[in-house]
N, C-alpha and C positions, 0 to 999 in steps of 0.2 A: 503494499500499500503506500502509496507516493502523494505531496500533495507540492503546492506552489508555495514559498515562504517569501515572504518580502525583506523581513529581518527580522531580528530577534534582539530582547533587551532582558541583561540580567540585573535583578535587583529593584522591578519598579514598584513604588511604595503607593502608586492613585491607581491602580487596575485591580482592585478585588482586595480582599483583606490580608494586610499584612504584606511580606515581600514576597513578589510574584516573578518567576519566569516566564515575559512576557513574548508571545509571537507574532507576528503580524503576516498574514495571508495575505495573498493578490489576489485580486478580483471582486469588482463591487458594480451592480448595478446601479445604484443610488449616483447621482451627480448634486451635492449639495453644493450650494454657493459658498459654502465657507468650510469646505474640506481641507484640511492641513496635510491630507496625504493623496493628492490625484495622483501620484507615483503609483499608487497600488490599483488603481481601477482595472486595468488590463489581468485577466487570470496567470496567463504566462509569463507577466514580468519579472514576476519572483524566482527564486532558485528553485529546483527540482530535487524535494530534500525525502527520504524511506522513512516511516514512521520509525522504525528499528535505530537508524541514526541519531534522531530526535531525543528518543526515550537514552539512550547510549547518553547523551549531551545532558539531559537535564538532569540522570540519574548522579552526575559530578558534583549538583550541588544540593541532592533531594535532603542530606542531613539538614542541613540549613534551610532549607525550603520546609521543613515540617514544623518549624516554631513558629506557627501560625500562618502560614503563608502557602502557595502553590504554583500552579501554571494557570496563566490566561491566553485563551485565543481569541486575538482580535484580528482587524485588518485595515483596509477591506472590509470584504464583509464576509466571516467563516462561512458562512451556512453556504454559499457557492460551491464549496467544500465540504460539505456535510461530510460526506463516506470517511474522508481521511480525518478530520476532527473527532470524529465517535471513534474512530480506531486509538487515536492518538490519547484520548482521554481514559477509554479502556485500558489502555496499557498503563499510562501514567499512574490510574488508581491502583492498577492490580499489583505492577511492577515494583511502584515507588512508593505508596502508599500516601499519595498526593491531593491537594484541595482541586479542585478542577472549576473553571471560570469561564464562561461563554460570554465574550462582549459581541452584541448583534443589533442590527436595525430590525430584527424579527420578520421582516418582507418575508422570506422562503419558508418559515418554518411551517408554513399550512400544507409543505408537501412533506412532511415528517410525520411517523406515528409518535404518539405519545412514550413509548418507553425508549427512542432514540435519546430522549433526555434523561434515563436514567445514570447515565455517566456523567452527567453536570450539575456538580453541588450548585452553585449559584449561576444566575444570569445577571449580566450587566445591560439591560434594554433602553436602547437609546430610541427615544421620542422626539422626533425631530420638532413635529409642531402637534399642537392638540385637533388646530383646524383641518379640514381635509383640502381645502381651496389651497389654503398657505402653506399646507406641505407638500403639492404638486408643484408648488410655485419654487418652494425652497430644495425640493430633491429630484422632482421630475415623477413621483409616483404617488400614490393614492394612499393616506395613512391607515385606511381599513383595516388589511392583512396586519399592522401593525399593535392596531387596539386590540384586533381578534386574539393575537398571540397574548399580549397582557392578560385578556379574560381568561384564557385557557393556561397559563402558566400557575392565574391565582385558584383555578377550579384543581390543578394539580397539586397544589400548595408547594410548587417550587420557589424557594427565596430569590428573590432578586432586587435590584437595585436599578430603579430608574434615573436615567442619565437625560439632560434637558441641556443645550448650548443655548444659552442667551445671548440673543441676536438683536441691538437695539436697532428698533425700526421695524424689525422682523417678527420677534417671537414675543416680546416683551409687554406687550399690552395687556394692561389689567385684565380685561376680559379675557382673554387669552391664558393668564397664570391660573384665574380663577378657575376656568375650566379644566386646565391640568390638574390641579388643586382635588378639584371635586372626582374625578378620574382616578387618581392615585388611591383616595379615600375608600373609592366602590372596590379595590383590589385587595385581598387578602392575606397577599405575601411577602410584601414590599416592605424592605426592612429599612431602606434610605431611599431618599431622593438625593443625587446631587446636581447642583446648578454649577455648569460649566462656562466660564463670562468668555465670548467671542475674544479672539484675539488674530494678529497677524501674520503670527508664524510663519503660516503655511504659502503667503503671497508668492516668495522667492520660487517655491516648487512648481505654482502655476506659469510663474515666465521662464522658467527652464525648459517647462514642457511646451512652449509655445501657444499654450492657449490665453484666451481673454478672462482677467480675473473681475468679475463683476463687482466687487466689494473691493475693488483697488479706492485707498482711503479712505474706508469705512473706521469710524471712530472705535478702538477698542471697547468691550464692556470694562466698565469700572468695576471696583469688589465692592461700592457700595451700592451698588444698581445689583449686582449678584445677592448681596446680603439681603435687601430690600425682599425680594424673590422668596430667599431661604425662611425670611419670617414669616411670609404668607403661609410655606407649608406649615412652619412650627406650630402656628395658631392653629390648626386643623388637627394637631395631634401627629404629626408627620416629621420622624426624625429628616432634616435638610441639612445638608454640608457643600 
């Protein structure tokens, strides 16, 4: 079993609980305006790796990762390589005894049976926008399958963290924050919400790829703006960070 890996990071502290071995897979259908990794969009833009090879590499850090951390697979969109991700997670759990975390936009999950997620300990679900029309404008796709996946995870009692990029002028309207808060409240297995302030760190990658960057010159989201949205979630009893 092989997959296409864009890059890896040893020691991530912001992609799931504890310290993580993080794999960025190649391939994503979404075209998010603020994407900071547009170089991951093409499936075969990454390097081909065998599951055995990756398990051996991750195993070098297993004793350290067991101290409250684990392995996170992100992207790109990892569910574009669902068979590879499942095999990797099964091996990471069985051979190394590590916690597994899937960072996904959830759009492709409808193609997978419930038991596919048995090897996933935690889902980081990126909800780009709660409004369908604005989600389409932001990503090129409907949010219907994404929200359906969130409800499905809740019914499965699968632990999840909701991630939301706060993009001023696009996803920070009070009514949208309120709607997202109410949606999260309706779910039964959300452990926390992570509000991620929009930044411009990906602009150079767009330029290097020869693509027009629609958000050029757009001011970054301030920590004060992000904290105000976090407070709205906290006021509803939701852990927001």
